[in-house]
N, C-alpha and C positions, 0 to 999 in steps of 0.2 A: 227530808228524813221520816220516818215510825219513830214512836215513842220508845214501845217493845213489841217486836214480831214475838207470834204467837212460835211453837217448837213448827209444828205444821208450817206455816207461815218462814221460817227459816229453812226447815228443808227444801222448799218448794225455791228458795230464793238459790240454794246452795244448788239444787238440780238443774236450776236455769245458764246459772253461772259455767258449771262444768259441762256439759250438754253446747255450750257455746265455745267453751273453750279446746272440747273435741274438736270442735266442726272447723277452728282454727288451724289447728293440725294437720286440716285434710283428711280424718279419720271418720268414721261411721259407728256410731254405738247408740243402744235405746242406754237410756238413764232415767233411774227409776230412785226414790229415795222410801224408806221406814223409817219410823220413829222405833228406836230399840226399847227404851225404859223413858221415863217420863224428863227425863231433861240431856236423850242422845239422841241423835237421825243418826244414819247412815243414808250415803249418795252411792250409790253402784251404776259402773258405766260396764254393758256387757257388747260384747261384739269381737270381730276377728282382729287380728296383725295390732293388739293395743299393748305389746308391749314396751313400747316409746315409754309410754307414759308409767309404766313402772320405775323401766331404768336399774340399775343392778342393783341389785338388796332391797329394793324399796326408797330408793333415794329419792326415783321422781317423785314417786308418786306420793312420797311425805311432804315432796314441794307444794305439787297440787293440791294436798287436805291443807297446807298451811294459806296457800293462793284463796283458794274456795273458803275458809272461814274469815279469813280476812274481809274477803268479800262480803259477805252475811254480814259481820260485824259492823260493816261500816255501814249498813241499813238501819243499824239500831243504834238509837242510843244508849238504850242499858246495856247492860251484858249479855251475852247470847247463849246458849247452851254447847254441850258437845257435840263437833260436827266431824263425822267421819268420812274418810272416801274411802272405794274400795273401787278398783279394777281386775276386770276379768276372773274375781273371785283371785284374786294373788292373796290378802287376808286371813282368808281362811285357809289357804292350804300353807301359807307361813306360819300360821298360828300353831297350824297341827303342825307340820315338821320342828316347830321348836319346842313343844310338847314333847315329843319323842324323842331329841335331842336330852331337853332337860331331864326325863326318865333318864336315859342312860347317862347322864353327871351324877344320878340321886342314887344309882347302882353302882356307881366306880365309889363315889362317897361312902355308903355303906363298906364297901369292900377294904378301902383304904384306914375306916376311920376319920382322914381329915380331911380338913375342907378342901374345897378347888373354886376359883376364882376364873370367873368368864371371860371372853375378850369383849372389849366391849362393845355396847349393841345401845338403840335407841330407845326413847321412854318408854315406845309402845312393846317394843320384845321385851322390855327389862320385868315389864309389866305380866307377860305372858307368865316369864319365866315365875316371877315372882308367888302367882296366883297355880300355877301347877305343883311349884312345891309346898307352897299351904293344903294341896289335898293331900299331902302324902304324911302320914302321923311319922314323927321321929327327926324332922329335919326341919330349917329354917334357911331364910335368905336375909340379907343385906346389899344394899345397896353402896359401894365404895367409888373414891376418884369425882372428876370432875367433868361437866360436858366439854367437849362433847367425849369424855374418854373415860364417860361413868360407866363403871360393870357391875355385875351380879355375884356374889360369893354364896355357897350352895356348901351347908354347914349342916351337921348332926346336929341335933334339937341341946339345950341344956350345957 
């Protein structure tokens, strides 16, 4: 076991693991990784018919990401950096759809003047909602509830 892996080594390990997992499913994909920032690596698989690895509302993709992260963590004695996994561009599309949805909810809140609670969602989806609202002046968010039923509330500031 390595004492500590560099971000690049973590990306390589995650890439190797994801490529092997995809092969075990009998699928064909190109797998690559890129350093997003100083402590985040994105491992991405592209190819045809990869929907099986995304699953309903990204549930399978979340599990694949957890497995990949766990594999990399077991390669290092120290804490690993943030590892994100994407399949077929799902995360980018999901984030864009969540941003549009959130902007629509903000317009509803603006019109009514009252807060709006959203349906429970994953931590990653909640982050997209929080980040989107943080870019809009006059509105704020909070997370309420307990996992796995944690949700975001959008409200006017102040």
